N, C-alpha and C positions, 0 to 999 in steps of 0.2 A: 430509590435508595438514597439515603442521605450520607453526609460526610462521615458520621460516626459508624454507620453500618459498613461503608466502604473500608474504612480504616480497620474495623474489626475483622472483616473478611480477608484483608491483605496482610494483617499483622503476623500470622504464623509463617507466611511465606517470607516476609521481610526478615523476621527473626532467624529463620533457617538459613537464608542466603547470607546474612551477616556472619553467622557461625560457620557455615560451609559454603564458601564462595563458588566452589566447583558445582554445587547442586543447582546453581542458577543458570548454568550453561546447558541449554536444551537444543538439540538438533531437530529442526523442522524439515520435513521432506515433502516433495511433490513428485508425482510420477505420471508419465503419459505414455501412450502407445501410438506409434506411427500407423496411420491408416494405409493399407495396402493399395487402395484403389484411387485415392485422391491426395492432394497435397494438404494434409491436415494431421493434427495430433490430438488424440483424445486424452484429456486430463481428468483424473479422478479427483473430485473436490471434497470427497467425504460425504457430500450430500447429494450430489448429482454428477453426471458426466458432462464435462464442458468440451466441446469440439472446437478447436482453434484452427483457423485456416488463413489463407492470404487475404489481406485487406483489398477491397475493390480497387484502390489506387495502384495495386500491383498485379491485378488480373483476377483477384478473388471474386466469388459470387456475392459475398456479403451475407451468405447464409450461416457461415461459421463465425465464431468469435474472433476478434482481432487481438493479438497478444498486447499490442500497444494500448488498446482500450482496457484490457484486463489489468495492465500495470496501473493505469489511472484509476480504475475501479478499486484496486487494492489500496492505493493511496487514499482515496476518499473513505473507504471503509475504516482503515486504520486511523486516519485523522479524525473521523467522526467519533469513533469509540474513545480515542484519547481525549478529545475535547470534552466529551461527556464525563469521563472519569475525572479529569482535572477540574471541571466545573463543579462536580459533586464534591470533590475533596476540598475545594475552596469555598463551598457553600454559595456558589453563584447560580441562582435559579435561571434556567433556560426554559421558556415556555415552548418554544419550538425552534427549529433551525434547519438549515440546508448546508450541505458541503458539496462543492464541485471542484473538479480539476480539469484543466485543459492544457494542451501543449502542442507544439508544432513538430512535425516530422517532414524531412525532405526525402521523398521516396527515390530521388536520383541516387542517393547513397546506398539504400537497400537494394536497388536494382542494378547497381554497378554501372550506372550511366555516366556518373561523374565521380572520379576518384577523390576529388576535393570536397564533395558533399558529405556531411556527416551521416553515419548510420546511427539512428537513434534520435531521441528527442533533443531538439535545440534548446528548448526551454519548457518548463512546466510551471504552471501557476495554480495555486490552491486558494480557494475562496470559501469563507464561512459567512453565512448570513444568519444572525440569531435574533430572536425576539426575547429581550431581557431588559430589566431595569438596572442592570449593573452599571457602575461608573466606567468612564473611559479607562481609568487606571486599572480597574479590575479586568476589563476586556484586554488591555495590553498585556497584563500578566497571564491571562488565560491563553492568548495566542503564543506568547513566549514559551510557556510551559508545554503547550500542545506541540509546538515545533520541536522542543527539546526531547519529549518523551514518545513521540510517534515513531515507531520502528521503521515503517516504510519511508517516511520523510527523511529520517536520519540516514537510512541506507542509501537513498538517492543522493543525499547531500554530502556524504563523506566518502563515497565509493569504497565498498568493501574489497578485500582481496578476492579475486575471481580466479577460477581454475576450471578448465574443461578437459575431458578425456573422451576418447572414442575407442571402443573395444568391440571385438566381434562377439556376437551373441552365441 
């Protein structure tokens, strides 16, 4: 896909959202089922069933997915798609590329061993390695716009309003 095709594909959406801002607000949902026999949660992905469990550093077997890994995977997926879309819109040819994310967790916080230890990632780093002839100025713009428009990156960066409820089934 080139920049012209991308713009043509997105134009009706942009026009509608300018005219009807409320139409641009979409609620995304995810649902999981708690496993009765183990400490795991089965998440419907729309394509397959993902079974998340405890990380081996907290006693898990490693057979189930770790939700921390899934968070990084979501960041990589979103950042990769965003980078490709921005590169396409700016007509920056990318022959190939890799996206990776890494971050540190201190499991003392998760396990309640040390109340001062954070629960969650201390830091997350996102890396892009691209094969391109683009200038450094173009690459700087590509990174800036990828950060700006990547939903997962911005969600982690700006901390959304969070709310949790617990109800009887």
